[in-house]
C-alpha positions in Angstrom: -15.1 -27.1 41.0 -14.9 -23.4 40.6 -11.6 -23.8 38.7 -13.2 -26.3 36.4 -16.1 -23.9 35.6 -13.7 -21.0 35.0 -11.6 -23.3 32.8 -14.6 -24.5 30.8 -15.8 -20.9 30.4 -12.4 -19.7 29.1 -12.2 -22.6 26.7 -15.7 -22.0 25.4 -15.0 -18.3 24.9 -11.8 -19.2 23.2 -13.6 -21.6 20.8 -16.2 -18.9 20.0 -13.5 -16.4 19.2 -11.6 -19.0 17.2 -14.6 -20.0 15.2 -15.6 -16.4 14.5 -12.1 -15.5 13.4 -12.0 -18.3 10.9 -15.0 -16.9 8.9 -13.5 -14.3 6.7 -15.6 -11.5 5.2 -14.5 -10.4 1.7 -15.7 -6.8 2.3 -13.7 -6.5 5.6 -10.6 -8.1 3.9 -10.9 -5.7 0.9 -11.4 -2.7 3.3 -8.4 -3.7 5.3 -6.2 -3.7 2.3 -7.6 -0.6 0.8 -7.2 1.3 4.0 -3.5 0.6 4.0 -3.2 1.5 0.3 -5.1 4.7 0.6 -3.1 5.8 3.7 0.1 5.1 1.8 -0.6 7.5 -1.1 -1.7 10.5 0.8 1.8 12.0 0.7 1.8 12.3 -3.1 0.1 15.6 -3.1 2.4 17.0 -0.4 5.4 15.9 -2.4 4.2 17.5 -5.6 3.3 20.7 -3.8 6.7 20.8 -2.2 8.7 20.4 -5.4 9.4 24.2 -5.6 11.4 24.0 -2.4 14.2 21.3 -2.6 14.5 20.9 1.1 10.8 20.5 1.6 10.6 18.2 -1.4 13.3 15.9 -0.1 11.8 15.8 3.4 8.3 15.0 1.9 9.9 12.3 -0.3 11.7 10.7 2.6 8.5 10.8 4.7 6.5 9.2 1.9 9.2 6.6 1.4 9.1 5.7 5.1 5.3 5.5 5.0 5.4 3.2 2.0 7.9 0.9 3.7 5.6 0.8 6.8 2.5 0.2 4.6 4.3 -2.7 2.8 5.0 -4.3 6.2 1.4 -3.9 7.1 0.2 -5.5 3.8 2.6 -8.4 4.2 1.2 -9.0 7.7 -2.3 -9.4 6.3 -3.1 -13.0 5.8 -4.5 -14.6 2.6 -8.2 -14.6 2.0 -9.3 -18.3 2.2 -6.0 -19.3 0.8 -6.1 -16.7 -2.0 -3.3 -14.2 -1.9 -3.8 -12.6 -5.4 -5.4 -9.4 -4.2 -2.9 -8.9 -1.4 0.0 -9.7 -3.7 -1.2 -7.2 -6.3 -1.5 -4.6 -3.6 2.1 -5.3 -2.4 3.3 -5.1 -6.0 1.6 -1.7 -6.4 3.2 -0.3 -3.3 6.6 -1.7 -4.3 6.2 0.2 -7.6 5.3 3.4 -5.7 8.3 2.8 -3.4 10.6 2.4 -6.4 9.3 5.6 -7.9 9.6 7.6 -4.7 13.1 6.1 -3.9 14.6 6.5 -7.3 12.6 8.7 -9.8 11.4 11.4 -7.4 14.8 11.5 -5.8 16.4 12.1 -9.2 13.8 14.6 -10.1 14.5 16.6 -7.0 18.2 16.5 -7.8 17.6 17.7 -11.3 15.3 20.5 -10.1 18.2 21.5 -7.8 20.4 22.0 -10.9 18.1 24.7 -12.2 18.9 25.6 -15.8 21.7 23.1 -15.9 19.3 20.2 -15.7 18.7 18.2 -18.8 15.0 18.9 -19.7 14.8 15.6 -21.7 15.8 13.7 -18.6 13.2 15.6 -16.5 10.6 14.7 -19.1 11.7 11.1 -19.2 11.4 10.8 -15.4 8.0 12.4 -15.3 6.8 10.1 -18.1 8.2 7.1 -16.3 6.5 8.2 -13.0 3.1 8.6 -14.7 3.5 5.3 -16.6 4.5 3.4 -13.5 1.7 4.8 -11.4 -0.8 4.1 -14.1 0.5 0.5 -14.5 0.3 -0.1 -10.8 -3.2 1.3 -10.6 -4.4 -0.7 -13.6 -3.0 -4.0 -12.2 -4.4 -3.2 -8.7 -7.8 -2.4 -10.1 -7.9 -5.6 -12.1 -7.0 -7.6 -9.0 -9.6 -5.8 -7.0 -12.3 -6.4 -9.6 -11.4 -10.1 -9.8 -11.5 -10.4 -6.0 -14.9 -8.7 -5.9 -16.3 -10.9 -8.6 -14.9 -14.1 -7.1 -16.1 -13.5 -3.5 -19.2 -11.3 -4.0 -21.7 -14.0 -3.1 -20.0 -14.8 0.2 
């Protein structure tokens, strides 16, 4: 009898947790994604500040690259919101853009800075322009997806 009561209690608690887990809150979902995104871009200032010292810049770049990979894994592990993955996918796409910039553009920029006066200033300018354009494009796309998500699920 005691085992039956304990089993019933466990099943009841499990059902309560299952039922509460099925109700998704759009604010919590948004916050979970934004928390990952915000944590993944904190290294940008450190990298920019370290650009005068090539060793520090490369170390900062690698650290940011590692954090971006980890953040992408976290985002991919977040489920859809009521079957809608558009906001999550836009967030993943934004971080993939950042990762590409950090892995390629910033890496090349650090290499060019290491060349000193031998570096091609046009290439440096092109890379800086591309970095800014890619970051702006990622932010614009992410903001649009965030606004769409907020409008669509605001009443819930």
